[in-house]
LUMTORTI-993949 format. One record per atom (N, C-alpha, C): residue in three letters; x negated, y negated, z negated. Coordinates in steps of 0.001 Angstrom, whole numbers, plus 500000, padded with zeros to 6 digits. Example, Ala and Ser with C-alpha at 12.3 -4.5 7.8 and 13.67 -1.06 7.14 Angstrom:
# LUMTORTI-993949
ALA486810505690492200/ALA487700504500492200/ALA486800503300492200/SER487150502250492920/SER486330501060492860/SER487100499970492130/
# end
This chain:
# LUMTORTI-993949
MET858715202774048348/MET857934203780049041/MET858529204001050443/LYS857676204138051419/LYS858122204393052782/LYS857907205880053070/ILE859040206586053350/ILE859020208045053418/ILE859500208528054785/ALA858801209503055331/ALA859279210219056543/ALA859703211611056149/LEU860914211972056535/LEU861401213326056362/LEU861407214011057704/VAL860639215077057841/VAL860449215739059147/VAL861125217109059133/SER861978217356060116/SER862612218655060242/SER862333219235061635/PRO862050220544061738/PRO861820221120063044/PRO863081221469063795/TYR864234221361063090/TYR865489221892063655/TYR866374220806064265/ASP867202221246065196/ASP868152220381065902/ASP868947219537064892/TYR868892218214065116/TYR869536217283064216/TYR870643216562064983/PRO871885216541064529/PRO872380217016063247/PRO873162218358063341/TYR872691219328064083/TYR873308220640064168/TYR873393221246062774/PRO874543221822062365/PRO874701222326060991/PRO873619223347060628/GLY873103223217059449/GLY872082224140058958/GLY871582223689057592/GLY871052224640056833/GLY870637224335055454/GLY869531223312055376/VAL868519223395056245/VAL867415222465056223/VAL867882221066056609/THR868721220975057645/THR869242219684058070/THR870046219018056942/GLU870922219800056282/GLU871697219249055181/GLU870795218796054043/HIS869759219578053760/HIS868811219239052725/HIS868179217848053036/VAL867727217675054277/VAL867098216428054685/VAL868088215281054586/GLN869323215479055015/GLN870338214429054969/GLN870611213968053550/HIS870709214926052646/HIS870971214565051250/HIS869774213829050629/LEU868563214280050911/LEU867393213564050410/LEU867327212144050934/GLU867644211980052213/GLU867611210652052802/GLU868588209716052062/ARG869766210227051755/ARG870768209420051048/ARG870324209094049630/MET869832210123048934/MET869423209927047542/MET868225208936047465/PHE867264209099048341/PHE866060208240048315/PHE866458206789048664/SER867354206643049663/SER867774205306050092/SER868511204606048951/GLU869369205326048259/GLU870104204764047113/GLU869155204276046026/ARG867971204876045938/ARG866977204475044942/ARG866037203394045438/GLY866327202849046632/GLY865596201706047117/GLY864397202006048015/HIS864227203286048393/HIS863118203637049257/HIS863522203498050725/GLU862552203244051581/GLU862766203182053019/GLU862510204548053612/VAL863514205125054238/VAL863421206504054701/VAL863710206624056174/LYS862850207350056889/LYS863054207656058308/LYS863079209162058454/ILE863913209652059404/ILE864005211078059705/ILE863390211303061086/ILE862509212291061183/ILE861878212639062464/ILE862293214079062794/ALA863022214268063898/ALA863551215600064200/ALA863886215692065684/PRO863883216886066236/PRO864438217062067602/PRO865951217014067551/SER866575216814068651/SER868034216720068649/SER868609217012070014/SER869736217713070009/SER870518217899071239/SER871503216760071447/THR871568215873070449/THR872423214680070523/THR871608213531071088/GLU872244212704071876/GLU871553211554072460/GLU871145210564071377/LYS870052209860071635/LYS869498208934070659/LYS870493207917070194/ASP871311207351071110/ASP872222206288070738/ASP873409206794069876/GLN873506208105069721/GLN874565208658068859/GLN874031209024067463/LEU872739208867067274/LEU872137209166065972/LEU872050207899065146/ASP871895208049063822/ASP871702206923062941/ASP870421206164063325/GLU870379204894062994/GLU869240204061063401/GLU867922204514062809/ASN867984205173061649/ASN866740205580060992/ASN866282206976061406/VAL866881207536062450/VAL866502208880062952/VAL865705208739064230/TYR864487209255064220/TYR863677209333065425/TYR863923210685066083/LYS864387210655067311/LYS864578211870068097/LYS863262212218068809/VAL862749213415068569/VAL861500213849069198/VAL861775215178069915/GLY862050215112071215/GLY862207216321072015/GLY863615216864072071/GLY863866217638073104/GLY865130218378073262/GLY865062219709072531/ILE866059220541072770/ILE866222221756071980/ILE866104223012072826/VAL865394224015072284/VAL865317225354072867/VAL865776226349071802/PRO866878227087072048/PRO867311228101071067/PRO866447229352071157/LEU865911229792070036/LEU865057230983070004/LEU865494231949068910/PRO865492233280069164/PRO865838234233068125/PRO864729234316067081/ALA865114234375065815/ALA864135234482064721/ALA864826234948063441/SER864308236069062852/SER864770236540061546/SER866276236713061483/GLY866833237358062488/GLY868248237630062474/GLY869099236411062728/SER868504235311063204/SER869211234097063436/SER868752233497064774/ILE869291232332065084/ILE868864231552066237/ILE868365230209065720/VAL867087229937065957/VAL866565228625065561/VAL866580227705066745/ARG866939226464066500/ARG867067225458067547/ARG865974224441067303/ILE864859224588068034/ILE863682223720067849/ILE863256223105069176/THR862292222233069091/THR861730221658070323/THR860381222293070631/LEU860121222486071904/LEU858824222914072397/LEU858258221891073378/SER858779220678073284/SER858414219654074257/SER856973219227074142/PRO856208219216075210/PRO854838218697075180/PRO854763217218074940/ARG855878216511075141/ARG855890215075074922/ARG855882214727073435/ALA856152215691072590/ALA856209215428071155/ALA854884214877070648/TYR853782215347071198/TYR852460214961070727/TYR852291213443070793/ARG852562212885071938/ARG852373211433072149/ARG853405210644071361/THR854678211129071335/THR855743210398070630/THR855468210324069147/VAL855057211448068556/VAL854775211477067121/VAL853629210536066791/LYS852597210557067591/LYS851451209701067333/LYS851859208243067307/ARG852731207839068248/ARG853203206444068299/ARG854037206134067063/ILE854949207036066661/ILE855789206779065505/ILE854972206592064235/LEU854002207469064009/LEU853203207407062801/LEU852325206142062793/ASN851806205763063930/ASN851003204536064003/ASN851856203304063754/ASP853080203305064251/ASP853961202136064066/ASP854453202027062639/GLU854810203133062025/GLU855518203110060733/GLU854583203054059514/GLN853420203705059592/GLN852480203704058452/GLN853185204157057149/PHE853642205381057147/PHE854375205931056002/PHE853459206110054787/ASP854040205980053587/ASP853326206297052339/ASP853296207804052116/VAL854406208470052465/VAL854539209922052269/VAL855214210499053503/ILE854693211612054002/ILE855357212351055062/ILE855705213707054496/HIS857007214004054517/HIS857511215264053908/HIS858020216169055029/CYS857264217190055328/CYS857625218139056397/CYS858368219327055832/HIS859533219572056386/HIS860314220751055978/HIS860027221876056959/GLU859751223064056400/GLU859185224170057179/GLU857965223717057943/PRO856897223320057246/PRO855753222666057885/PRO854965223521058854/LEU855117224840058825/LEU854390225703059751/LEU855243226143060930/MET856428225547061046/MET857330225898062153/MET856904225125063405/PRO856819225796064559/PRO856509225051065766/PRO857697224180066165/VAL857494223097066849/VAL856226222478067173/VAL856075221204066338/LEU857181220608066052/LEU857174219241065525/LEU856380219073064211/PRO856624219876063163/PRO855851219639061921/PRO854368219804062128/LEU853930220702062969/LEU852518220901063190/LEU851896219676063886/VAL852623219079064820/VAL852132217890065475/VAL852058216720064510/VAL853070216609063638/VAL853078215548062628/VAL851871215688061710/LEU851632216903061226/LEU850485217131060346/LEU849163216866061064/ARG849098217170062346/ARG847887216919063092/ARG847544215442063154/HIS848581214562063253/HIS848340213152063417/HIS848404212359062113/SER848975212947061060/SER849203212203059814/SER847877211802059163/LYS847856210549058674/LYS846689210033057926/LYS847108209590056521/THR848202210108056041/THR848706209711054746/THR848949210933053869/VAL849708210810052784/VAL849996211930051910/VAL851029212837052538/ASN850717214118052653/ASN851592215107053298/ASN852154216072052287/ILE853459216219052292/ILE854164217178051462/ILE854877218172052349/GLY854862219448051987/GLY855595220473052774/GLY856582221219051914/THR857786221401052391/THR858768222250051681/THR859025223519052513/PHE858902224670051847/PHE859152225947052477/PHE860516226445052038/HIS861408226604053013/HIS862801226984052740/HIS863053228475052945/ALA862349229101053854/ALA862738230436054344/ALA862225231551053448/TYR862939232671053519/TYR862508233908052874/TYR862704235033053855/ARG861752235914053902/ARG861892237206054612/ARG860885238134053984/GLU861091239429054154/GLU860217240391053495/GLU858814240358054069/SER858701240020055342/SER857384239872055970/SER857516238825057073/HIS856383238235057467/HIS856398237178058449/HIS855310237454059468/ILE855677238014060615/ILE854683238410061596/ILE853921237185062163/GLY854629236049062259/GLY853988234859062739/GLY852896234369061778/TYR853173234376060489/TYR852164234013059502/TYR850990234973059561/TYR851284236251059740/TYR850214237266059734/TYR849245237071060872/TYR849771236937062088/TYR848894236869063250/TYR848322235465063503/ALA849056234457063070/ALA848593233087063323/ALA847924232446062100/LYS847663233244061090/LYS847130232702059861/LYS845851231885060051/PRO844865232325060847/PRO843667231515061007/PRO843946230106061550/ILE844930230009062437/ILE845277228686062982/ILE846097227923061995/LEU847120228529061409/LEU848003227855060497/LEU847305227371059217/GLN846248228079058861/GLN845525227727057628/GLN844985226290057723/ARG844629225872058937/ARG844108224516059108/ARG845202223484058802/PHE846450223790059160/PHE847551222884058882/PHE847917222920057388/MET847810224097056773/MET848085224188055340/MET847111223303054554/ARG845883223204055004/ARG844902222365054308/ARG845256220892054384/ARG846061220528055352/ARG846473219111055488/ARG847629218763054587/LEU848211219751053910/LEU849280219509052932/LEU848647219193051567/HIS848981218007051051/HIS848497217631049737/HIS849393218175048626/GLY850658218474048989/GLY851601219054048005/GLY852470220060048687/ARG852825221135047967/ARG853637222198048531/ARG854824222501047633/ILE856019222558048229/ILE857253222828047497/ILE857878224068048089/CYS858463224920047221/CYS859306226037047659/CYS860684225850047022/VAL861744226221047760/VAL863104226006047247/VAL863550227089046254/SER862770228188046183/SER863134229257045269/SER861928230128045022/ALA862056231009044012/ALA860995231963043720/ALA860792232894044893/ALA861890233248045585/ALA861780234162046716/ALA860980233480047848/ALA861239232221048110/ALA860505231517049177/ALA859037231394048764/PHE858748231157047493/PHE857385231087047027/PHE856647232402047207/GLU857305233506046824/GLU856648234819046928/GLU856275235137048369/MET857115234727049301/MET856843235007050698/MET855666234207051244/VAL855688232883051064/VAL854631232057051639/VAL853327232241050874/ASN853385232451049574/ASN852154232618048777/ASN851425233905049119/ARG852178234868049695/ARG851541236125050093/ARG850536235885051230/TYR850842234923052091/TYR849994234653053229/TYR849042233464052990/PHE849528232503052206/PHE848761231283051953/PHE848754230988050460/PRO847953231719049690/PRO847924231540048248/PRO847523230092047884/GLY848146229608046819/GLY847830228258046379/GLY848815227777045343/GLN848760226506045053/GLN849659225911044081/GLN850915225386044788/TYR852068225806044281/TYR853364225383044823/TYR854266224914043677/ARG855091223955043951/ARG856091223509042979/ARG857462223996043445/ILE858195224683042590/ILE859547225177042943/ILE860561224082042598/ILE861196223552043614/ILE862268222566043458/ILE863397223055044339/PRO864554223385043788/PRO865618224073044561/PRO866331223170045512/ASN867163223769046373/ASN868134223039047121/ASN869131222426046155/GLY869792221370046594/GLY870725220688045712/GLY872172220854046129/ILE873041220279045313/ILE874473220328045568/ILE875083219015045092/ASP876020218497045868/ASP876766217294045491/ASP877924217738044604/LEU877767217620043294/LEU878758218148042361/LEU880094217435042494/GLU880071216141042754/GLU881314215383042875/GLU882125215842044111/GLU881415216195045167/GLU882092216621046384/GLU882974217869046156/PHE882545218691045205/PHE883266219939044956/PHE883925219935043582/GLY884193218746043059/GLY884720218615041703/GLY886234218870041601/ASP886762218553040406/ASP888162218870040100/ASP889164218064040908/SER888724216961041522/SER889677216146042270/SER890032216761043617/VAL889294217787044038/VAL889569218438045339/VAL890870219227045251/GLN891708219068046261/GLN892990219754046322/GLN892923220976047223/PRO893568222084046836/PRO893580223252047705/PRO894411223020048965/LEU894215223879049951/LEU894930223771051216/LEU896323224408051047/PRO897392223654051265/PRO898745224145050971/PRO899118225380051795/GLN898602225516053022/GLN898988226670053862/GLN898520227994053313/PHE897545227955052367/PHE897058229197051777/PHE897484229364050315/CYS898335228460049844/CYS898813228525048459/CYS900217229157048467/ASP900282230394048867/ASP901572231089049005/ASP901664232327048142/GLY900818232416047116/GLY900827233586046232/GLY899859234682046592/LYS899244234576047773/LYS898232235604048149/LYS896913235319047416/LEU896104236374047305/LEU894790236271046685/LEU893741236065047798/ASN893143234929047817/ASN892269234530048911/ASN890770234868048651/ILE890205235620049588/ILE888756235858049600/ILE888197234988050715/LEU887162234207050402/LEU886601233308051389/LEU885206233736051811/PHE885007233786053122/PHE883669233924053719/PHE883422232661054491/LEU882244232027054281/LEU881898230812055007/LEU880484230922055505/GLY880343230996056836/GLY878989231174057387/GLY879043231432058869/ARG877879231529059470/ARG877787231848060891/ARG877918233362061066/MET878194233764062300/MET878373235186062610/MET877055235830063051/GLU876007235520062312/GLU874708236145062579/GLU874666237459061802/GLU873895238418062314/GLU873819239728061697/GLU873436239643060236/ARG872498238741059921/ARG871991238658058556/ARG873025238121057560/LYS874089237503058043/LYS875117237014057153/LYS876039238133056654/GLY875999239308057327/GLY876654240500056796/GLY878164240521056851/PHE878779239691057717/PHE880242239628057727/PHE880872240964058052/ARG880256241729058928/ARG880865242992059360/ARG881053243965058187/TYR880176243862057184/TYR880325244718056000/TYR881512244280055158/LEU881743242991055098/LEU882910242479054381/LEU884173242896055119/LEU884182242756056429/LEU885400243156057179/LEU885656244634057047/ASN884625245443057065/ASN884792246901056883/ASN885293247249055477/ALA884948246422054502/ALA885379246685053121/ALA886803246197052860/PHE887282245256053657/PHE888564244609053365/PHE889749245576053347/PRO889864246569054282/PRO891016247470054196/PRO891101248202052869/ALA889992248546052241/ALA890023249184050929/ALA890552248231049874/VAL890217246955050032/VAL890749245957049101/VAL892244245813049289/LYS892680245803050557/LYS894095245677050851/LYS894937246823050295/GLN894338248009050247/GLN895065249154049708/GLN895449248944048253/GLN894531248332047485/GLN894834248088046073/GLN895536246757045846/PHE895291245795046730/PHE895919244501046604/PHE896519244068047948/PRO897739244494048208/PRO898394244157049486/PRO898503242656049716/GLU898445241894048619/GLU898589240436048736/GLU897249239738048982/ALA896177240504049193/ALA894866239910049457/ALA894805239340050875/ARG894032238268051035/ARG893866237654052349/ARG892387237307052489/LEU891836237519053694/LEU890444237185053979/LEU890419235955054897/ILE889844234877054399/ILE889708233622055195/ILE888270233567055678/VAL888132233413056993/VAL886812233469057617/VAL886536232117058260/ALA885637231334057650/ALA885340229992058144/ALA883837229885058458/GLY883485228957059332/GLY882080228754059620/GLY881832228277061045/GLY880560227981061335/GLY880198227495062643/GLY879990228612063647/TYR881039229256064053/TYR880962230346065036/TYR881866230057066221/SER881548230688067332/SER882348230518068530/SER883316231678068702/GLU884225231546069647/GLU885160232637069946/GLU884403233876070443/GLU883326233646071176/GLU882495234760071650/GLU881890235501070453/ASP881476234757069434/ASP880865235367068255/ASP881840236305067534/ILE883088235881067438/ILE884048236676066643/ILE884873237620067464/ALA884664237628068798/ALA885492238529069636/ALA885443239980069164/PRO884269240567068837/PRO884254241977068369/PRO885056242165067062/PHE885046241147066209/PHE885764241285064951/PHE887269241117065172/ARG887660240245066097/ARG889076240154066408/ARG889573241504066966/ARG888766242152067816/ARG889177243441068373/ARG889291244485067253/GLN888369244468066323/GLN888409245394065214/GLN889674245190064377/VAL890021243944064128/VAL891241243631063347/VAL892473244106064085/ALA892511243905065407/ALA893665244318066198/ALA893751245830066326/GLU892635246484066628/GLU892655247932066808/GLU892989248697065557/HIS892528248202064412/HIS892766248889063141/HIS893955248297062395/LYS894623247325063035/LYS895810246706062454/LYS895543246245061007/ILE894519245474060835/ILE894157244932059517/ILE894877243586059334/PRO895847243531058434/PRO896585242275058270/PRO895827241261057404/ASP896277240046057496/ASP895796238956056595/ASP894312238664056725/VAL893805238752057948/VAL892449238242058221/VAL892645236971059061/VAL892216235839058529/VAL892452234543059169/VAL891099233939059590/PHE890914233802060922/PHE889693233155061430/PHE890016231695061649/VAL889368230822060855/VAL889686229410060986/VAL888562228653061684/GLY887399229255061876/GLY886314228613062608/GLY885634227507061814/ARG885052226572062532/ARG884295225490061896/ARG885271224585061111/VAL884866224216059916/VAL885700223319059095/VAL884927222014058897/SER885662220951058735/SER885039219631058589/SER884412219520057211/ALA883515218549057085/ALA882888218308055779/ALA883940217940054748/GLU885004217254055156/GLU886069216874054231/GLU886874218093053772/ASP887082219055054679/ASP887918220209054342/ASP887152221320053648/LYS885846221367053825/LYS885062222479053245/LYS885292222649051750/PRO885220221578050945/PRO885490221770049523/PRO886909222288049237/ARG887845221995050104/ARG889237222443049916/ARG889332223944050144/TYR888541224480051060/TYR888527225930051273/TYR888022226642050025/TYR886931226088049450/TYR886450226703048210/TYR887507226615047123/ARG888146225481047026/ARG889174225305045976/ARG890336226247046167/THR890600226609047430/THR891743227453047745/THR891483228910047437/CYS890219229337047474/CYS889956230777047336/CYS889973231204045878/HIS890179232516045675/HIS890099233119044328/HIS888737233758044107/VAL888096234196045214/VAL886767234798045138/VAL885987234336046381/PHE884747233971046186/PHE883891233679047332/PHE882936234843047546/CYS882805235270048803/CYS881957236432049088/CYS880840236083050054/ALA879612236447049690/ALA878434236228050520/ALA877694237566050710/PRO878054238334051751/PRO877511239691051927/PRO876210239753052750/SER875393238714052676/SER874185238633053508/SER873281239854053284/THR872565240206054341/THR871695241368054259/THR870251241038053946/GLY869899239752054026/GLY868530239335053750/GLY868219237999054399/PHE866942237596054358/PHE866457236347054970/PHE867100235115054350/GLU867586235222053100/GLU868131234088052395/GLU867216233676051271/SER866797232423051272/SER865873231988050209/SER866588231528048958/GLN867847231086049116/GLN868610230632047951/GLN870107230763048143/GLY870641230150049177/GLY872074230249049451/GLY872845229041049009/ILE872918228004049844/ILE873658226790049490/ILE875140227073049288/VAL875695228009050075/VAL877116228321049907/VAL877412228832048500/LEU876466229507047876/LEU876657229971046505/LEU876759228786045554/LEU875922227792045743/LEU875972226588044909/LEU877316225879045100/GLU877771225807046339/GLU879048225156046607/GLU880216225845045914/ALA880208227165045986/ALA881267227941045325/ALA881175227762043811/MET879991227787043233/MET879821227588041807/MET880309226201041370/ALA879953225171042162/ALA880393223835041848/ALA881916223712041902/SER882536224565042716/SER884002224595042801/SER884627225438041719/GLY883834226044040868/GLY884334226856039789/GLY884852228204040204/LYS884279228776041286/LYS884780230045041810/LYS883775231175041529/PRO884299232375041211/PRO883428233526040996/PRO882866234018042305/LEU881691234629042238/LEU880954235075043426/LEU880877236586043502/VAL880957237129044716/VAL880494238473045012/VAL879427238305046097/ALA878205238677045778/ALA877086238425046692/ALA876172239629046735/SER875409239684047796/SER874445240789047973/SER873287240608046979/ASP872813241711046493/ASP871703241713045556/ASP870392241645046335/ILE870076240416046787/ILE868859240188047554/ILE868035239111046825/PRO866735239064047048/PRO865874238182046245/PRO866352236716046220/GLY866711236128047359/GLY867109234747047368/GLY868350234478046542/TYR869313235390046586/TYR870553235199045826/TYR870379235445044333/ARG869402236247043974/ARG869190236510042549/ARG868665235253041825/SER868158234282042570/SER867728233043041934/SER868915232152041585/VAL870097232483042084/VAL871316231685041841/VAL872354232469041045/VAL872559233730041415/VAL873603234565040788/VAL873008235461039734/THR873571235386038536/THR873242236324037464/THR874382237290037316/HIS874108238534037576/HIS875184239551037586/HIS875915239586036267/GLY877243239451036353/GLY878078239506035147/GLY878235238172034466/GLN877504237151034885/GLN877613235828034246/GLN878386234839035119/ASN877923234666036369/ASN878640233776037286/ASN879094234457038555/GLY878895235767038622/GLY879307236533039779/GLY878903237985039664/LEU879162238720040709/LEU878798240123040775/LEU877883240363041950/LEU876772241039041739/LEU875830241385042782/LEU876002242837043196/VAL875967243076044480/VAL876133244438045004/VAL875030244741045988/PRO874698245982046193/PRO873639246332047157/PRO874030245863048558/PRO873096245285049304/PRO873434244861050670/PRO873806246036051571/ARG874706245763052505/ARG875166246759053481/ARG875966247890052839/ASN876465247742051621/ASN877203248770050937/ASN878660248356050843/GLU879460248845051799/GLU880845248432051887/GLU881679248917050714/ILE881335250112050195/ILE882074250655049047/ILE881865249787047806/ALA880598249423047557/ALA880291248564046390/ALA880910247182046573/LEU880921246698047797/LEU881503245391048076/LEU882999245391047791/ALA883712246440048249/ALA885134246543047984/ALA885402246672046481/ALA884597247446045774/ALA884776247645044350/ALA884650246347043583/ALA883631245545043934/ALA883412244280043233/ALA884559243308043493/LEU885031243259044746/LEU886104242355045098/LEU887401242760044340/THR887701244035044348/THR888921244460043660/THR888831244262042146/ARG887625244394041614/ARG887443244162040169/ARG887812242722039818/LEU887368241777040616/LEU887664240381040354/LEU889132240039040628/LEU889659240585041729/LEU891079240305042029/LEU892002240858040948/ALA891568241914040294/ALA892397242545039254/ALA892376241776037931/SER891434240847037769/SER891269240207036445/SER891151238683036605/PRO892248237968036472/PRO892187236501036454/PRO891262235976035331/GLU891277236703034206/GLU890436236263033082/GLU888956236335033457/LEU888542237423034096/LEU887141237527034501/LEU886799236494035546/ARG887709236239036498/ARG887451235227037500/ARG887236233859036834/ASP888095233520035861/ASP887981232243035180/ASP886668232130034403/GLU886303233233033742/GLU885082233238032922/GLU883843233047033818/LEU883763233790034927/LEU882607233668035807/LEU882582232287036472/GLY883744231778036831/GLY883829230477037453/GLY883374229356036502/ARG883771229428035241/ARG883348228435034249/ARG881826228480034040/CYS881299229683033934/CYS879869229855033734/CYS879090229329034949/GLY879591229596036158/GLY878922229120037345/GLY878937227611037403/ARG880003226983037016/ARG880061225533037052/ARG879078224896036098/GLN878867225557034938/GLN877875225069033984/GLN876458225239034525/GLN876190226415035125/GLN874835226677035591/GLN874454225829036801/VAL875394225415037598/VAL875100224685038827/VAL874674223257038560/GLN874866222784037315/GLN874510221406036987/GLN873035221133037285/ARG872194222160037073/ARG870763221954037256/ARG870410221801038736/PHE871355222017039632/PHE871085221890041070/PHE871630220595041666/SER872056219648040840/SER872633218412041361/SER871601217688042225/TRP872068217061043315/TRP871138216351044183/TRP870410215225043462/GLN871082214579042515/GLN870406213539041755/GLN869186214066041045/ARG869346215221040436/ARG868217215831039720/ARG867125216295040677/VAL867544216927041750/VAL866583217446042755/VAL865808216268043368/ALA866498215195043735/ALA865835214056044359/ALA864840213431043404/ASP865212213326042137/ASP864280212745041145/ASP863039213618040991/GLU863231214941040978/GLU862087215859040858/GLU861149215696042048/ILE861714215555043238/ILE860865215406044423/ILE860137214094044421/LEU860817213005044053/LEU860169211699043979/LEU859042211689042937/ASP859297212300041814/ASP858238212426040792/ASP857050213234041331/TYR857353214249042123/TYR856257215054042719/TYR855472214229043710/TYR856180213406044536/TYR855487212514045457/TYR854459211661044696/GLU854908211053043600/GLU854031210158042847/GLU852861210935042223/GLU853147212106041736/GLU852087212947041161/GLU851031213267042224/VAL851474213662043406/VAL850529214026044470/VAL849780212790044958/ARG850497211685045144/ARG849826210471045591/ARG848732210030044614/HIS849038210159043334/HIS848039209814042312/HIS846810210711042435/LYS847022212005042636/LYS845880212935042778/LYS845065212608044020/VAL845739212325045102/VAL845042211984046357/VAL844234210701046175/GLN844821209707045525/GLN844122208448045295/GLN842895208654044414/ARG843028209443043368/ARG841900209708042473/ARG840782210438043197/ARG841160211406044044/ARG840179212140044818/ARG839428211199045748/LYS840171210293046368/LYS839552209331047272/LYS838578208431046539/GLN838982207984045315/GLN838106207103044544/GLN836850207825044092/LEU837000209096043734/LEU835815209892043342/LEU834827210057044500/LEU835396210345045684/LEU834528210504046849/LEU833814209202047214/GLU834547208077047082/GLU833940206778047363/GLU832818206480046362/ALA833081206868045086/ALA832060206635044071/ALA830812207479044333/LEU831010208721044790/LEU829867209597045101/LEU829058209042046275/HIS829753208525047290/HIS829054208003048461/HIS828298206728048142/ALA828818205990047116/ALA828196204735046755/ALA826877204919046014/ARG826653206122045462/ARG825442206379044675/ARG824210206500045617/
# end
């Protein structure tokens, strides 16, 4: 099968959708399929893999408490048309298919089977609300629709009711397996709490930092490790807060390599995800579970599809620093509870393996292609009468 994976976001800038696309490309290729990626990029074409089509430069735009890096290039229209004419894909799989501009242009020109995956969650979507009459035309061009979680489904189905298949984000279980070694510089007897994410408001780091002094009062040996794709400008206010309030044992490590990321999970005793919303599932939760670590996470719709309170982690109300500190201290106080939640999480995460997710998506492709072909045959038969 010849497959196009389309992403609206800067490739290969770190992000959940980009990682999703990269894993699918690898899984599909290993199964013998020919896969091309179509995406905008701030990286020059000659630095990208040969199977990546660069379409347009990048414009950073604020959206849903984050910054999205997409293309608004008018040249995309002609470039996409040429790519699709040259390649003649069997399936085109658009991720965030209603996101401007690239997925919409692809759907406009596509003459094959179109699949769309909806990744995002938010309580309301002003763009969907006001642009619904226009976007509805593009939704009709999707022969199959996937949502990564029940939360993502509830959001998109509110504006565009229809049939959707829920197929979650995946996780490379081997990457976070038992062979991963902890980082020696943090194996000094302290109890490590790990935060891994960007310094966007929706990630909720400030609530974790505000809660940490209460944790330190009960556990002087606690340490907060802060990793992720953030700049010095992003963390400057938090560095000032740490200095002004003399909060010890807060370590800002910044961006970590793909090789070191599993080691940070292995090093921590508790993983904390204090996001305030706009999360459809939470890949970092899957990574922590695959590493056998207990979770403290916000009780938001997207996270509830991964974390079961009291089974593989503890859920707390978002933006509640007191509840956050209480949950963290509860886990730090009980190695037995940490081990129990970690074991349960590792068992539950098996259903999110990329092998299983890729197979589900490929099966869905075939199911949709079969339906499209049958519909085409029926129409031809009707016209022949």
